[in-house]
C-alpha positions as CSV (number, residue, x, y, z in Angstrom):
1,M,-92.6,73.4,30.6
2,F,-93.8,70.4,28.6
3,L,-94.1,72.3,25.3
4,L,-92.9,70.7,22.1
5,S,-91.2,72.7,19.4
6,P,-91.7,72.0,15.7
7,S,-88.3,70.3,15.6
8,D,-89.4,68.1,18.5
9,F,-92.4,67.0,16.5
10,E,-90.0,66.1,13.6
11,V,-87.9,64.1,16.0
12,I,-90.9,62.2,17.4
13,A,-92.3,61.6,13.9
14,L,-88.9,60.3,12.7
15,S,-88.6,58.0,15.7
16,L,-92.0,56.5,15.1
17,K,-91.2,56.1,11.4
18,V,-87.9,54.4,12.1
19,S,-89.4,52.1,14.7
20,L,-92.3,51.0,12.5
21,A,-90.0,50.4,9.5
22,A,-87.6,48.4,11.6
23,M,-90.4,46.2,12.9
24,V,-91.8,45.7,9.4
25,V,-88.4,45.0,7.8
26,S,-87.3,42.5,10.4
27,L,-90.7,40.6,10.8
28,P,-90.4,38.2,7.8
29,F,-86.8,37.3,8.7
30,G,-87.9,36.9,12.3
31,M,-90.7,34.5,11.4
32,I,-88.4,32.4,9.2
33,A,-85.8,32.2,11.9
34,A,-88.3,31.3,14.6
35,Y,-89.9,28.7,12.4
36,L,-86.5,27.0,11.7
37,L,-85.6,27.0,15.4
38,S,-89.0,25.7,16.5
39,F,-89.6,22.9,14.0
40,Y,-86.3,21.8,12.5
41,N,-83.2,20.1,13.8
42,F,-80.2,20.8,11.6
43,R,-76.4,20.8,11.9
44,G,-75.2,24.2,13.2
45,K,-78.6,25.0,14.9
46,V,-76.8,26.0,18.1
47,L,-74.5,28.3,16.2
48,F,-77.4,29.8,14.3
49,E,-79.2,30.5,17.5
50,V,-76.1,32.1,19.0
51,L,-75.7,34.4,16.0
52,I,-79.3,35.5,16.2
53,N,-78.9,36.3,19.9
54,L,-75.5,37.9,19.5
55,P,-76.8,41.5,19.3
56,L,-78.3,41.1,22.8
57,A,-74.8,40.4,24.2
58,L,-72.8,43.0,22.1
59,P,-72.7,46.7,23.1
60,P,-74.9,48.6,20.6
61,V,-71.9,50.7,19.6
62,V,-70.1,47.5,18.5
63,V,-73.2,46.5,16.4
64,G,-73.2,50.0,14.8
65,Y,-69.5,49.9,14.0
66,L,-69.8,46.5,12.4
67,L,-72.7,47.8,10.3
68,L,-70.7,50.8,9.4
69,I,-67.9,48.5,8.1
70,L,-70.3,46.3,6.2
71,L,-72.4,49.1,4.7
72,G,-69.7,51.7,4.2
73,K,-68.2,52.6,0.9
74,K,-65.3,50.1,1.5
75,G,-67.6,47.3,2.7
76,W,-68.6,44.5,0.3
77,L,-72.3,45.2,0.8
78,G,-71.8,48.9,0.7
79,Q,-69.9,48.7,-2.6
80,L,-72.7,46.5,-4.0
81,L,-75.4,48.9,-3.0
82,D,-73.3,51.9,-4.2
83,S,-73.1,50.2,-7.7
84,I,-76.9,50.4,-8.0
85,G,-77.0,53.9,-6.6
86,L,-78.3,53.1,-3.1
87,Q,-76.5,54.7,-0.2
88,L,-77.6,53.9,3.4
89,I,-74.9,55.3,5.7
90,F,-76.0,58.5,7.5
91,T,-79.6,58.2,6.2
92,W,-82.8,57.3,8.1
93,K,-82.6,53.9,6.4
94,A,-79.4,53.2,8.2
95,A,-81.2,54.0,11.5
96,V,-83.9,51.5,10.5
97,I,-81.2,48.8,9.9
98,A,-79.5,49.5,13.2
99,S,-82.8,49.3,15.1
100,A,-83.8,46.1,13.2
101,V,-80.6,44.3,14.0
102,V,-80.6,45.3,17.7
103,G,-84.2,44.3,18.2
104,F,-84.1,41.1,16.1
105,P,-83.3,38.7,18.9
106,L,-86.3,39.9,20.9
107,L,-88.6,39.5,17.9
108,V,-87.4,35.9,17.3
109,R,-87.8,34.9,20.9
110,S,-91.4,36.1,21.1
111,I,-92.4,34.5,17.8
112,R,-90.6,31.3,18.7
113,L,-92.5,31.2,22.0
114,G,-95.8,31.5,20.1
115,M,-94.9,28.8,17.6
116,E,-93.7,26.4,20.3
117,S,-97.0,26.8,22.1
118,V,-98.9,25.3,19.1
119,D,-100.2,21.8,19.7
120,R,-98.1,19.5,17.6
121,Q,-101.0,17.1,17.3
122,L,-102.8,19.6,15.2
123,I,-99.9,19.9,12.9
124,L,-99.5,16.1,12.6
125,A,-103.2,15.7,12.0
126,A,-103.1,18.3,9.2
127,R,-100.0,16.6,7.6
128,S,-101.8,13.2,7.8
129,L,-104.7,14.7,5.9
130,G,-102.4,15.7,3.1
131,A,-101.4,19.2,4.0
132,C,-97.9,20.2,3.0
133,R,-95.6,22.0,5.3
134,F,-96.5,25.4,3.8
135,D,-100.2,24.7,4.2
136,A,-99.7,23.7,7.8
137,L,-97.7,26.8,8.4
138,C,-100.3,29.1,6.9
139,S,-103.4,27.4,8.2
140,I,-102.3,26.3,11.7
141,I,-99.0,27.6,12.9
142,L,-99.2,31.3,12.0
143,P,-102.8,31.8,13.1
144,L,-102.3,30.0,16.5
145,S,-99.0,31.8,17.1
146,L,-100.4,35.3,16.2
147,R,-100.2,36.6,19.8
148,G,-96.5,35.7,20.0
149,I,-96.0,37.5,16.7
150,L,-97.8,40.6,17.9
151,A,-95.9,40.5,21.2
152,G,-92.6,40.3,19.2
153,C,-93.6,43.2,17.0
154,A,-94.5,45.4,20.1
155,L,-91.2,44.5,21.8
156,T,-89.2,45.2,18.6
157,F,-91.0,48.6,18.2
158,A,-90.2,49.6,21.8
159,R,-86.6,48.5,21.5
160,S,-86.2,50.5,18.3
161,L,-87.7,53.6,19.9
162,G,-84.9,53.6,22.5
163,E,-82.1,52.6,20.2
164,F,-79.0,55.0,20.5
165,G,-75.6,53.4,20.3
166,A,-75.8,51.6,17.0
167,T,-77.9,54.4,15.4
168,I,-75.4,57.2,16.2
169,I,-72.6,55.2,14.7
170,V,-74.2,54.1,11.4
171,A,-76.7,56.9,10.9
172,G,-75.2,59.8,12.7
173,N,-77.0,62.6,14.6
174,I,-78.3,64.8,11.9
175,P,-81.3,67.1,12.9
176,G,-84.2,66.5,10.6
177,V,-82.6,63.5,8.9
178,T,-81.5,60.9,11.3
179,Q,-82.1,62.5,14.7
180,T,-84.4,60.3,16.8
181,I,-85.7,60.9,20.3
182,P,-82.7,59.4,22.2
183,L,-80.3,61.4,20.0
184,A,-82.2,64.6,20.5
185,I,-82.2,64.1,24.2
186,Y,-78.4,63.6,24.0
187,D,-78.1,66.9,22.2
188,Y,-80.3,68.7,24.7
189,A,-78.5,67.2,27.7
190,G,-75.2,68.8,26.5
191,S,-76.8,72.3,26.2
192,P,-77.0,74.7,29.1
193,S,-80.6,75.5,28.4
194,G,-81.5,72.0,27.2
195,E,-83.0,70.5,30.4
196,P,-86.7,71.5,29.8
197,P,-86.9,70.2,26.2
198,A,-84.9,67.1,27.2
199,L,-87.3,66.4,30.0
200,T,-90.3,66.9,27.6
201,L,-88.9,64.4,25.1
202,C,-88.3,62.0,28.0
203,V,-92.0,62.2,29.0
204,V,-93.1,61.6,25.4
205,S,-90.7,58.7,25.1
206,V,-92.0,57.1,28.4
207,A,-95.6,57.6,27.3
208,I,-95.1,55.9,23.9
209,S,-93.1,53.1,25.5
210,L,-95.8,52.5,28.2
211,V,-98.5,52.2,25.5
212,V,-96.4,49.8,23.4
213,L,-95.3,47.7,26.4
214,C,-98.9,47.4,27.6
215,L,-99.8,46.0,24.2
216,H,-96.9,43.6,24.5
217,E,-98.0,42.4,27.9
218,A,-101.5,42.0,26.8
219,A,-100.5,39.8,23.9
220,S,-97.8,37.8,25.8
221,G,-100.0,37.4,28.9
222,R,-102.8,35.8,26.9
223,L,-100.3,33.6,25.3
224,S,-98.9,32.4,28.6
225,G,-102.5,31.9,29.9
226,R,-103.4,29.7,27.0
227,A,-100.2,27.6,27.3
């Protein structure tokens, strides 16, 4: 019953690839956003935070449609990318962007929690000894907030693994190209004989998610214990 076909292995491999790429792509931006929110007060900070968290409140289909407008051939960014020969819509790269956008708020929240748990006295001591902001960031803030960063990465990976609504709009459901685990289950669910393979992929998805979430809980649990 729980046998995987060659196409299922392709689907699982693509899902892992998309989730890993979404995590890597969004990590630098997440760290910058969390750093600004944790250590700076500036005009428009509330609006900045609201925009970062907006994908949490919007339906994923809305996020996907907005990305389709932005990255499509008539969108300003899509036209710019098309001029240099780069097309994203209906490719696995579009699935990466969709997953990264949807999971970005979770990444920022976890990293921000880690950064805000750093003892400010250590940062002030480093600055009083002549360390610039960048040195304090690299030598104190990032090492001491590492568990928050790892927890954010795990949560983003897990969220990307289950992404459906935004992905199907901006990347489509193309077997072997953009079809991830949720999209394959969607296809199987609409087929008269699709229940066994759909259930198999559900088991695989649950198993991967459990492993990733256990890693997240391990990282965030130690972070809370230290705080």
